[in-house]
N, C-alpha and C positions, 0 to 999 in steps of 0.2 A: 550675473546676468542672472535674470534670476540666476544668473550664473556667471561664470567667468566670462558674467555675465561677467562669464561670464562670465561666475559666476558667472553672469552671466551676465545674463541675462538679462541681460534685461529680457523681461517677458514680452515686451511690446515693441513692435516695429518702430524705426526711426520716424515714420510719418505721423505717429500719434502726438508727438510733442516736439516743440522747437525750443532749443536751448535759449534761456534768457541770458542776455549779456550782463552779468552781475560782477561786481568786484568788491574786494574789501572783505574784512572778517567782522561781522556784526555791523552796526551803524551808529557808532559812538553812543552806546546806551547810557541813560541817565544812571547815576548811582543807585545800587540796590539796597534795599533795607532788609531783604529777606535773609534768613539765617541758614537754613539747612543747605549744605552743598550736595547736590545730586539726589534728585528723586523726591525730595520732599516738597514743600509748598513753593510756588513760583515766586520770583522776584517781585517785589511790590511796585517797582517803577517799570515804565514801558521799556521792553528790551526787544531788539530785532536780531534774529540770528539767521545765517546763511546755511542752507542744506544743500550739498552737492552730492549726487549719486547717479549711478546708471539705472538704479532700481530703488524705489519706484521713479517712474518717469513723471513729468509734471502734471500729466493728466491723472494718472493713478494716485499721485501723492495728495490730490485735493481733499479726498475724504478723511485722510489721516490728519492732515493740517487743520481742517475745519474742526474735526473732533477735539484735537489737542488744544487749539486756541479757544474753544468753548469752555473747556475745563481750566485753561491757563490764560485768561484774558489779557494779562500783562505781558505775554510773549507773543511775537509775531515771527512766523517762520517764512522765509523766502527760499523757494527751491530753485535749483538749476540742474537740468538733466543733461548728462554727457554720455554719448555713446561709449560703451566699454572699449572699443578699440582706440578711443582717445583719452579714456578716463584717467588711467594710472599716471601718465606723463603730465597731463593737465594738472591734476591735483597735487602731485608731488612738487612741481615747479612752483605752483602757487602757495603752498605751505611753506616751502623753503624760503620764498621771498617775503613772507608775511602777509600775503594778500589773498590768502586762501579762505576756505569756509570755516564756520564754527563747528559744524557737524558734517561728517563725510562717511560714505559707505565704504566698507572693506570686505574682503573675503579671507578665508583662512588660508593658511600656507604662506607662500612667499610675500603676498601683499600685506598680510599682517605684520610679517618681520620687517618689510620695507618701510612701513609706516610707524612702527613702534616708537622710534625716536621722536616723531612729530605728534605723538598723541598723549593725552592724559590717562592716568590710571583710573579705570572706572570702577574698581572694587569697592571703594568707600560709598560711591553713589548707589551701586546695586545693593550693597548691604543696607544702606539707609532706606532703600525702597522695599526690599523684600525680607530683611532680616538676616541674621548671621548664617542661615542655611541657604543663601541665595544660590549657591552652586547646584544644590540639589533640586531647586525649583526651575531652573533653566537648563536647556540641552547643550551639551558639549561646549560649555564655556572655555574649557581648556584648549579648544582649537583656535580661540581668539586671544590667547595669553602668550606673552613672550617673556621668559625669565622672571616669572612670577608677577609681571605687569599685566593687568587686564586691559588690552589694547582696545577691545571692542566689546559691545553687548550683542549677542545674537538676535536676530530679528525673525528670520525664517529659516526652516530646516528643509533641505532638499537633497535628492540623491540622483546620481547618474545610474546607468545601466538599463536604460529604457530606450525604446524608439516610439516615435509617434506616427500615426497614420492618419492621412486625410481620408477618413472612413467613407465619405460620401464618394470620393473619386474611386476608391478601391471597389466599393459595391457597384458603382456604375460600370465598371469594367468586368464585372462578374468574377472577381478574384477574392482570395482570402489572404489576410496578412501572414507572411511566412513565419515559421517557427524554427526551421532548420536551414543549414547552408544550401542544401539541394533545393529546398522549396524557394529560398531566396533567389537563386539564380534563375529558376524557371519564372518566378514572379516578375523579376526585373525585366526579363526579355519580353514578356507579355505587356508590361507597362510601357516600355520603349516602342513596341510595335504599335501601341495605341497613340504614340506621339507625345508621351509624357516622360518626365524624369522618373527614375525609380527612387533612389535615395539621394536627397539633396544633402550636401556636406559643405560646411564652410572651412575647407581644408586650408585656407590662407591663415586661419586662426588656430594657434598651438592649442588652445584650451578644448576646442572641439575634437581635435585629433587625439588628444590625450584621453579624453572621455571614452572614445571608441576603443583605443588601446587597453585602457583599463577593463572595459567590458569583455575584451577578448581574452586577456591574460587571466582575468578572474575565473573564466571558464576552464582554461588550460590547467592552471595551477592556483587554486584559490588561496589568497593570503600572501602569496610569494612576492608579489609586486611590493607590497608594504614592507616586508622583511628586507627586501633588496634595498629599499630606500633607506632603511635604518642601518644598513651595512651587515645584515644578518643573512643574506643570500647573494648569490652572484648574478647580476643582471646580464652578464654575457652568456649564461647558460642556455642550453637547449630550448627550455620552455619559452624563454624570452625572445629567442630568435624565431621560434615557431609563430609566436604572436605577431611579429614583424611580418613574416611571410604572409599570414592571413590578412593583416592589414593591407599589404600591397596587392593582394587578390581583389580586394574591394574596387581597386582602380582598374586592374588588368581585366577583370570579368564584367566590367560594366555595371557594377552595383552602384557606385557613386556616379553622380552626374559628370558628364565631360566638362572640363573647365573647373572642376572643384577647387583645384589649387589656387585659383584666382578669385575665390568667393570667400567673404567673410561669413561667419555664422549669423551675426546680426550687423547690419540689416539684410544682406544679400540673400543667403539661403532661407532665412526666415520669412522674408517678404515673398519669395518665389513659392514657398510652401503655403503660406496663407492664401496666395492667389490661385491655388490649385494647379500649379505647374509641375508638382512632383507629388509622389504617393507617400513617401516616408521621409523621416528626418531623425537624426540621433540627438534629440534633446532629452532632458531629464524631467524630474517631477516639478521643476520650476515653471514648466508651461502647463501645470494643472488648471490654471484659470482659463485656459482655452476651451474647457467644458462648459463654461458658464454662460448664461444668456447675456450677462453684463459685458463679458469680453467680447462676445460675437457682435454686439451692438457697437462696441468701440471699434472693431475692425471694419465693420461696415462703413462707419463715418470716416475712417482713416483711408480705407482703399477704394471706397466708392464702388463703381460698377464692377471693379476688377475682383471683388469679394462676393461670394454667396453666403448671405446671413444665415442660411439653413445648413451650412456645413457642420458636419460632425468630425471633430478631432478626437482620436482615441489612443491612449497610451498602451503599450505592450512591453513585456520585458524583452531585452535584446535577444535576438534569435540564437539558437544553439548552433554555433559556427564550427564546433569540433565535436566529433563523435564521443559520447559520453561526457561532454562538457557540462558543468554546473550551470543552471539557469536560475533566473529569479533572484540573482544576487545584485544588491545595490550598494552604493558607496557614496559617502557624502558627509554632511554635517551642516552647520550654519553656512547657508549659501551666501547670505548677506547679513553683515553686522554693521553697527554704527559706532564710529569713534568721535571723540571730542578733540579738536586741535589744541595743542599746547600753546599755540600762538593766539588763540581766541581771547578776545577781550569781553567775552560774555560766557564764561565757562559755566557758571551756575545755571543759567537759563539752558544752555546747550545740554548739560547733564540732565536736567529736568525733562527735556525733550527725549533724549535718547532712552532714559529709563522709562518714559511713558511708552515709546514705541515698543520696547522689548519686555518690559516687566509689568505693565498694567493690563488689567483685564480688558478695558476699553480698546487700547491699542492692539492687543493680541487678538481680540475678537474680529477686529477689522481685518487683520491678516488671515484669520481662519475663514472668512467669507471669500477670500481669493483662492480658496482651495489649496492653500499652502499650509504645511505642518507648522503651527506656531512654536516659538521658542519656549514660551511659558507652558510647562507640562500640564498645568490645570485647565487649559483651554483646549477643547476638542476641535477637530476639523469640522467645517461647516459645509454640508453638501447641498444645502437648500436651493441654490440657483444653478446646480448642474442640470443639464438639458435632458439627458436620457438615463434610463435605468442601467443600461449597459455600461455607460460611463461611470456611474456611481459605483457599480461592482469593480470596475478596474481600478478606480481610485482607492476603494477599500482594500483591494489586494496589495496595494503599495505599503500598507500599514505595517504588517509584520516584517517587510523587507527594510523599511525605513527604521524600524525599532531595533534591527539586528543588522546594521550595516557592516560590511566586512573591512571597511577602512575609510579614510578621508579622501575626499575627491581631489583637493589641491595638494600641491607638493610644497614641502616647507622651503627647500632649497631653491633660490632663484636660478642658480647655475644649473642644477639638475633638471629643473623645469624647462630651461632654455635648451639644454642638451637633448632632452627627450623630444621636445617640439621640434628642433632642428632635424633629428634623427628620422622622425616620422615623415617630414616633408622630403628629406633626401631619399628615403626608401621609396616613397610614393612617386617621385619623379625619376627614379631609376638612377640617381646619382650615387647611391650608397647601397651595398648589400645589407641584408638583414643582420648577418654576422657582425659586419663592421659597425652597424648602427647600435647593436646591443653592446659591443665593446666600448663605444664612444660614451654611452650612457653610464656604463660601469666606471669608466675613467672619471667622470663628472662626480659620480657618488664618492669615489675613493679620494677626490680632492687633488 
């Protein structure tokens, strides 16, 4: 999506795009006479490749596809957008049956491990595109590698550890975005008194809950979360239990919206936030495009009268929820990468597209225009379409935190990821104590 989506994330609500009903891998391309596999010249004969992802959605993908096809006129890209909540199962089943896409989006962590057997090794294609030092030219390629196999190429770099405010709503209520737990409680009461939700949370989705938990534990004990995942610290220890307690307080103290456990991050919580129904939401830098004129125009078209096109969305670092806690810390890496299916019958064209997205100046400058950190280090962030100077300053403040992230956002082990997601849900609903939840996650880590 742009995160779990998300990733996520997708960045854009479900209403922006309708999934095309496509099937098959490629479309029986004519034999190619092109030679370089991956990132070189495009195949000489007309080839069609299918792209499946939750990000970009079909509308956002248009600019990328048009630019790519202009540079590679013998390759046609057909996109299919799938909401992240349905994405993993849909793509995995299609790939296993041989009817999946040629190119598909992945995230680091469990998703990369899960799709590794179904993907081509992109190292040769990236080396052909960027040279032998390609790893130095791209950000965190290791997070998309499994046992030496480059499963995916990074496309955009994002981090968690933020909250977003509907600044227009906050200002209309005469409030200031909170920076401490005490301020957060007072703020939420005032927002609710005004008939609005305080912090929208898609607590039905494990990914958004894990994002919030990481934001909390990184304040209590910076770096210990990642040590515990690696078996170098005890997840059942007091710091992790305390983080579960604070997580539970977000529900008990009315910080999260009532009914959060029944909401998805996308589209439910995201739609409500865009429509001005809530003041805050715990999304990360993958939402940075919400500060641009282009994205506001898209929301106006998608939501109609339910969206105020003059709305200002503002990112903030996650509030200091513990006394003395470290703030301004972000965690993440490649939010979205792209893989080439081993079952594809158009691998050369697919690799050409993936390396164009991730490792070409043209593709990455388009990414930079969405106010996302490009994977190609030589391409700077583009703030030209950001609507206010305050937003530009907030986005620039993310730079040092994104350059020095404390750890990855996704969890490598699917079992541990599931255990933590289940534990957070059980604690939130009162079905499990914080201590028992921490022990359950530690048991999953221990195997």
